[in-house]
C-alpha positions in Angstrom: -26.5 29.6 3.4 -26.6 33.4 4.1 -23.2 34.9 4.5 -22.4 38.2 6.2 -21.2 41.1 4.1 -17.7 41.1 5.7 -15.9 38.2 4.3 -12.2 37.3 3.7 -10.6 35.1 1.2 -9.4 31.7 2.3 -5.8 32.7 1.8 -6.1 35.5 4.3 -7.8 33.4 7.0 -5.0 30.9 7.4 -2.3 33.0 9.2 -0.3 30.5 11.2 -0.7 27.6 8.8 0.3 29.1 5.5 -1.8 30.3 2.6 -3.5 28.9 -0.4 -5.8 30.7 -2.8 -9.3 29.2 -3.3 -12.2 30.8 -5.2 -15.7 30.6 -3.7 -18.2 28.9 -5.9 -15.6 27.3 -8.1 -16.3 23.7 -9.0 -13.7 21.4 -10.4 -14.4 18.7 -13.0 -14.6 16.3 -10.1 -17.7 18.0 -8.7 -19.8 16.3 -11.5 -18.1 12.9 -11.1 -20.5 10.1 -11.9 -21.7 8.0 -9.0 -21.6 4.3 -9.9 -22.8 1.4 -7.9 -20.3 -1.2 -6.7 -22.5 -4.2 -7.3 -20.8 -7.5 -7.0 -17.3 -6.0 -7.4 -16.5 -3.5 -4.7 -12.9 -2.3 -4.4 -11.5 -3.9 -1.2 -8.0 -3.3 0.1 -6.1 -6.3 1.6 -5.8 -6.6 5.4 -2.3 -6.2 6.8 -3.0 -7.8 10.2 -0.2 -9.9 11.7 -0.4 -13.7 11.5 -1.1 -14.1 15.2 -4.2 -12.0 14.9 -5.4 -13.7 11.8 -5.0 -17.0 13.5 -7.0 -15.9 16.5 -9.8 -14.6 14.3 -9.9 -17.8 12.3 -10.3 -19.8 15.6 -13.2 -17.6 16.7 -15.3 -18.5 13.6 -16.5 -15.0 12.7 -19.5 -14.2 10.5 -18.8 -14.8 6.9 -19.5 -12.4 4.1 -19.2 -12.2 0.3 -18.0 -9.1 -1.6 -21.3 -8.9 -3.4 -23.1 -8.3 0.0 -20.6 -5.5 0.7 -21.1 -4.1 -2.8 -24.9 -3.8 -2.2 -24.1 -0.9 0.2 -21.4 0.8 -1.8 -21.2 3.2 -4.7 -18.3 5.4 -6.0 -18.0 9.1 -6.8 -14.8 8.9 -8.9 -12.7 6.7 -6.6 -14.3 7.9 -3.4 -16.4 5.2 -1.7 -19.9 6.2 -0.7 -21.3 3.9 2.0 -25.1 3.6 2.5 -26.2 3.4 6.1 -29.4 4.0 8.0 -29.0 7.7 8.0 -27.9 8.3 4.5 -24.9 7.9 2.2 -21.5 9.0 3.4 -18.2 9.5 1.7 -15.3 7.4 3.0 -11.6 8.1 2.5 -10.3 6.1 -0.5 -8.5 2.9 0.4 -5.2 4.2 -1.1 -5.2 7.3 1.2 -1.4 7.5 2.2 -0.3 6.7 5.7 2.8 8.1 7.4 6.3 7.2 6.4 8.7 5.8 9.1 10.3 9.2 9.2 7.0 10.9 9.9 5.8 8.6 12.7 7.0 9.9 16.0 7.7 6.9 18.2 7.4 8.6 21.5 7.8 7.0 25.0 4.6 6.8 26.9 3.8 9.9 29.0 5.3 9.5 32.5 2.0 9.3 34.3 0.6 6.7 31.9 3.8 4.6 32.0 3.9 4.7 35.8 0.3 3.6 36.2 -0.4 1.4 33.2 3.0 0.5 31.7 3.0 -3.2 32.7 -0.6 -3.6 31.3 0.3 -1.9 28.0 3.4 -4.0 27.6 1.4 -7.2 28.3 -0.8 -6.8 25.2 -0.9 -9.7 22.7 -3.0 -9.9 19.6 -6.2 -11.9 19.9 -5.6 -12.7 23.6 -6.9 -11.3 26.9 -4.4 -10.0 29.4 -4.1 -12.0 32.6 -6.4 -10.7 35.4 -3.5 -9.9 37.8 -2.2 -7.4 35.2 -5.6 -5.9 34.3 -5.6 -2.5 36.2 -8.1 -0.5 34.1 -11.7 -0.4 35.1 -13.9 -3.1 33.4 -15.9 -0.4 31.7 -15.3 3.3 31.0 -17.6 5.6 29.1 -17.0 9.3 28.3 -20.2 9.9 26.4 -21.5 12.3 29.2 -18.6 14.6 28.3 -19.4 14.7 24.6 -21.1 17.5 22.6 -24.1 16.4 20.4 -23.5 14.0 17.5 -23.4 15.7 14.1 -23.7 14.6 10.5 -21.0 15.3 8.0 -23.5 14.9 5.2 -22.1 14.3 1.7 -18.8 16.0 2.4 -15.6 14.0 3.0 -14.9 15.7 6.4 -14.8 12.8 8.9 -11.3 13.8 10.1 -12.5 17.4 10.9 -15.5 16.0 12.8 -13.4 13.6 14.8 -10.8 16.2 15.7 -13.3 18.8 16.6 -15.2 16.3 18.7 -12.0 15.6 20.6 -11.3 19.3 21.3 -14.9 19.9 22.4 -14.9 16.9 24.8 -11.7 18.1 26.4 -13.3 21.5 27.1 -16.4 19.7 28.5 -14.2 17.7 30.8 -13.0 21.0 32.4 -16.5 22.4 32.6 -16.7 24.4 29.4 -19.1 23.9 26.5 -17.8 25.2 23.1 -19.3 24.6 19.7 -16.4 24.6 17.2 -16.3 24.8 13.4 -15.7 21.6 11.5 -15.9 23.7 8.3 -13.0 25.9 9.4 -11.0 22.9 10.5 -11.4 21.4 7.1 -10.3 24.6 5.5 -7.2 24.6 7.6 -6.5 21.1 6.4 -6.8 22.1 2.8 -4.4 25.0 3.3 -1.8 22.8 4.9 -2.1 20.4 2.0 -1.8 23.3 -0.5 -5.1 22.0 -2.0 -7.1 23.7 -4.6 -10.9 23.7 -4.6 -11.6 20.0 -5.5 -14.2 17.6 -4.4 -13.3 14.6 -2.2 -9.8 15.7 -1.1 -8.6 12.8 1.3 -7.2 13.9 4.6 -5.0 11.6 6.7 -6.3 11.3 10.3 -2.8 11.3 11.9 -1.9 14.7 10.2 -4.7 16.6 11.8 -3.0 16.6 15.2 -0.1 18.6 13.8 -2.3 20.9 11.8 -4.6 21.8 14.7 -1.6 22.3 17.0 0.1 24.7 14.6 -3.1 26.3 13.5 -6.2 27.4 15.3 -9.9 27.3 14.5 -13.0 29.4 15.3 -16.5 28.6 16.6 -19.4 27.1 14.6 -21.3 30.4 14.8 -18.5 32.2 13.0 -18.1 29.6 10.3 -21.2 27.3 10.1 -21.0 23.9 8.6 -23.3 23.0 5.7 -23.6 19.1 5.6 -24.6 18.8 2.0 -22.5 21.5 0.4 -19.7 19.8 -1.5 -16.1 20.8 -1.1 -16.1 22.0 -4.7 -18.1 25.0 -3.7 -15.4 26.3 -1.3 -17.3 28.1 1.4 -16.0 31.5 2.2 -15.0 32.2 5.8 -16.3 35.2 7.7 -14.1 37.9 9.1 -15.3 37.0 12.5 -13.8 33.5 12.1 -10.6 34.8 10.5 -10.0 37.2 13.4 -11.0 34.8 16.2 -9.4 31.5 15.6 -8.4 30.6 19.2 -9.0 26.8 19.5 -6.7 23.9 19.0 -4.5 21.2 20.5 -1.6 21.9 22.8 -0.6 18.2 23.3 -1.3 14.9 21.5 0.2 11.5 21.7 0.6 9.8 18.2 -0.6 6.3 17.5 0.2 4.1 14.5 -1.0 0.9 12.9 0.1 -2.4 11.5 1.8 -1.0 8.4 4.1 1.2 10.5 5.8 -1.5 12.5 5.0 -2.8 15.9 5.6 -1.1 19.3 3.9 0.2 22.4 2.4 3.3 20.7 0.0 1.3 18.4 -3.7 2.1 17.8 -4.1 -1.7 17.6 -2.9 -2.2 21.2 -6.3 -2.4 22.9 -4.6 -2.4 26.4 -3.0 1.0 25.5 -6.4 2.4 24.3 -8.0 1.3 27.5 -5.3 2.9 29.6 -5.6 6.3 28.0 -9.4 6.2 28.3 -9.2 5.1 31.9 -6.9 8.1 32.5 -9.6 10.4 31.2 -8.5 11.0 27.6 -10.3 10.5 24.3 -8.6 9.2 21.1 -9.0 10.4 17.5 -8.8 7.1 15.5 -8.7 6.4 11.8 -10.1 3.0 10.8 -10.7 0.8 7.8 -14.4 0.4 7.2 -14.9 -3.3 6.4 -17.8 -5.7 6.1 -21.6 -5.1 6.3 -22.1 -4.5 10.0 -21.9 -0.7 9.4 -25.0 -0.8 7.2 -27.1 -3.9 7.8 -28.6 -2.9 11.2 -25.8 -4.5 13.4 -24.5 -1.1 14.3 -27.8 -0.2 16.0 -28.4 -3.6 17.6 -25.0 -4.9 18.6 -21.3 -4.7 18.0 -19.4 -4.1 14.7 -17.0 -7.1 14.4 -14.5 -8.6 12.0 -16.2 -10.5 9.1 -14.3 -13.1 7.0 -14.5 -14.2 3.4 -14.4 -18.0 3.4 -11.0 -19.4 2.4 -9.4 -15.9 2.5 -9.7 -14.4 6.0 -10.7 -11.0 7.3 -12.6 -9.0 4.6 -10.7 -6.2 3.0 -11.3 -2.5 3.5 -14.0 -0.7 1.7 -12.6 2.7 2.7 -11.3 4.7 5.6 -13.0 6.8 8.2 -12.1 8.8 11.3 -14.1 8.8 14.6 -13.5 9.6 18.3 -12.9 6.7 20.7 -14.7 7.7 23.9 -15.1 4.5 26.0 -14.7 0.7 26.3 -16.3 -2.4 27.8 -13.7 -5.0 28.4 -16.1 -7.7 29.5 -18.1 -7.3 26.3 -14.9 -6.7 24.3 -15.9 -3.5 22.5 -14.8 0.2 22.2 -17.3 3.1 22.0 -16.8 5.5 19.1 -18.5 8.8 18.4 -19.4 8.9 14.7 -20.4 11.8 12.4 -23.3 10.1 10.6 -26.0 11.7 12.6 -27.7 10.7 15.9 -29.9 8.2 14.1 -27.0 5.9 13.2 -25.9 3.1 15.6 -26.5 3.6 19.3 -27.7 7.2 19.2 -24.9 8.2 16.9 -22.2 6.0 18.6 -20.8 2.7 17.4 -19.4 -0.3 19.3 -16.3 -1.7 17.7 -15.1 -5.1 18.9 -11.6 -5.4 20.2 -10.8 -7.8 17.3 -12.1 -5.1 14.9 -9.8 -2.4 16.4 -6.8 -4.7 16.4 -7.5 -5.6 12.8 -8.6 -2.4 11.2 -7.1 0.4 13.3 -4.9 2.6 11.0 -3.6 5.7 12.8 -4.6 8.3 15.3 -3.7 10.3 18.4 -4.7 10.8 22.0 -6.1 14.3 22.8 -4.1 15.3 25.9 -4.4 19.1 25.9 -6.4 21.9 24.2 -6.4 25.7 24.2 -8.7 28.6 23.6 -6.0 31.3 23.1 
C-alpha cells in the first residue's frame, strides 16, 4: 500500500474518542502465532438458549452434526478461530469475547413510532412459535439489499464489527439518496483507541460497543484511509492527514439489542418479531452472532438457509466463534433473515446469508438498530 507523504500518528487522529499511541509497522509476538488445525476437537462454547427454544428445536428434528465435522473447517491462530469457507479463511471473534454487564445494557423502551405501530406484535413473540396471523402486521417479506453498498471482504483481519457498522451507516445514507464509501480501516482504529489497545494481532471487538464508539467518534471515507484486507492488525496502518482532518461520519441514534445471557425483555436480538418490525419500518440492524455448525462452510450458505444443527443427545451445537453482520431483510413465510456479510461477494447468496428464525433466536448475541447517521 502506498501512503501519502503527509501522515499523522494514530494518537493524533482520534480527537473526540481519546488517544492511544501505536507504532506503524510494529508487530507483537502474536503476529507470528502458530496456526493449528482444530481436527476432531474444536473449541465449542455451550448454547445458552432458554428451555422453551431448545424444546421447540428438538421437536423440529434438525440436521445432526458431530464436532469432528465442524473441526474440519476450523483452525486457530492463538485462540482466534479461523473459519474456512468458499471464499477463503476468515477470523472469528473468540468464544470468550465478553458481553455487556447488566449495568452496561441500556434497556430502553421501544421508540414511540415503533411501539405505536408494532408494539402488540413485538410483545406477542414466543420462542419457537409463529405469532397468530391476526397480530402479524409486518409485510410477509422485506428486503433492503437494493439500499446496500457493494459487499466487501475483511480478508485475514478480525474486523467484522467495523464492516457491519460501516455497512449500516452507508445503507442509511443510500436510503436518503446519498452514496458514500466509508473507511472500515479508520473505524477499526477508532475501536482500538477506545479500548486503549496497543498494536496486537486479533484484538476482539464487542459488536454492541461499536454503536457508542461511532456515535462519540467519527470516521472518514475509504479514499482517505483505504482498507487492506490481508494486512494484519499487527502492522498498524498509519492514517492519512486527509482522514484525520475529515472524519465526519457516524451514528446519531441507535437502539440497543441484547441476547439470552443478558436477561429477557422486549429489546432482545432473539425476538424475531422485533427484528421484523424494525426492518419493516425501514431500518437495518447490526447484529453479533455465534457461528455454529457446518452450514457456513459446506455449501449450504449458497444453496439454502443456515439453520440450527444439533449434536445427538446434547442439543444445539455450541459456538465456534462470534461474528458481526448487518441484518437487511426477512422472509417470514420461509422463516429466514437476510444478512450482509463481509466474506466477499462469492460467499453465500452473492455475499449475503440467509439465517433461519431458529438460528437467530438461538445464536443472536447483541446488536443495535441503525436509526440515524450524520456526515458532519
